[in-house]
C-alpha positions as CSV (number, residue, x, y, z in Angstrom):
1,M,6.4,7.4,5.6
2,K,4.2,10.4,5.0
3,R,7.0,12.8,5.6
4,G,9.3,10.9,3.2
5,L,6.7,10.8,0.5
6,A,5.9,14.5,1.0
7,A,9.6,15.3,0.4
8,L,9.5,13.9,-3.1
9,S,9.0,16.6,-5.7
10,N,7.7,14.1,-8.4
11,L,6.1,11.1,-6.7
12,P,5.0,9.4,-10.0
13,A,8.5,9.6,-11.5
14,F,9.9,8.2,-8.2
15,L,7.5,5.3,-8.2
16,A,8.2,4.5,-11.9
17,A,11.9,4.4,-11.2
18,L,11.4,2.2,-8.1
19,E,9.2,-0.1,-10.2
20,G,11.9,-0.3,-12.9
21,Y,14.6,-1.0,-10.4
22,S,12.6,-3.7,-8.7
23,R,11.9,-5.4,-12.0
24,R,15.6,-5.4,-12.9
25,V,16.7,-6.7,-9.5
26,S,14.0,-9.3,-8.9
27,G,13.8,-10.6,-12.5
28,G,10.4,-9.0,-13.5
29,G,7.0,-8.6,-12.1
30,S,5.3,-5.6,-10.6
31,I,5.8,-4.4,-7.0
32,S,2.0,-4.6,-6.6
33,M,2.1,-8.3,-7.4
34,R,4.3,-8.8,-4.2
35,L,2.2,-6.7,-1.9
36,F,0.3,-8.5,0.8
37,Q,2.1,-11.8,0.1
38,N,2.4,-13.9,3.3
39,E,0.5,-11.2,5.2
40,T,-2.8,-11.2,7.1
41,L,-5.4,-8.4,7.1
42,T,-6.9,-7.9,10.6
43,D,-9.3,-5.5,12.3
44,L,-11.0,-4.5,9.0
45,Q,-13.5,-1.8,9.4
46,V,-15.6,-0.6,6.4
47,Q,-17.4,2.8,6.5
48,G,-19.0,3.5,3.1
49,S,-16.4,3.8,0.4
50,H,-13.5,3.7,2.9
51,A,-12.0,0.8,4.8
52,W,-9.2,0.5,7.3
53,G,-7.3,-2.5,8.7
54,T,-4.0,-3.7,9.9
55,R,-1.7,-5.8,7.7
56,V,0.3,-8.2,9.8
57,L,3.5,-9.5,8.2
58,G,5.0,-12.9,8.8
59,S,7.3,-11.5,11.4
60,G,4.3,-10.3,13.5
61,S,4.9,-6.6,12.9
62,G,2.0,-4.7,11.4
63,D,1.1,-1.5,9.6
64,D,-2.2,0.4,9.2
65,V,-3.6,0.2,5.7
66,E,-6.5,2.1,4.1
67,F,-8.6,1.2,1.1
68,V,-10.9,3.4,-0.9
69,Q,-13.7,2.3,-3.3
70,R,-14.1,4.0,-6.6
71,N,-16.4,2.9,-9.4
72,G,-17.1,-0.4,-7.6
73,Q,-13.3,-1.2,-7.3
74,W,-11.3,-1.2,-4.0
75,Y,-7.9,0.4,-4.1
76,V,-5.1,0.4,-1.5
77,K,-4.0,3.9,-0.5
78,L,-0.3,4.6,-0.4
79,T,-0.5,5.9,3.2
80,A,-3.3,5.3,5.6
81,S,-5.0,8.3,7.2
82,P,-6.3,8.1,10.8
83,R,-9.3,5.9,11.3
84,A,-12.6,7.8,11.8
């Protein structure tokens, strides 16, 4: 995924187009509203303002996920960096 995202010359424009397409196809709503639906977060480790875990989808497959805290809010990073 990191290589694919790195190949994009304008990531914000790509994400805006993807969001628009998703809204047209699915009848509205943000992509972010569908993230983590029917998923479980496991192996969560918090180190200061960073956290890592594994999101397990209903099919049993999983992906690493990283969170970062800024101004008291937790945000999901688009791609997870290796755990420290």
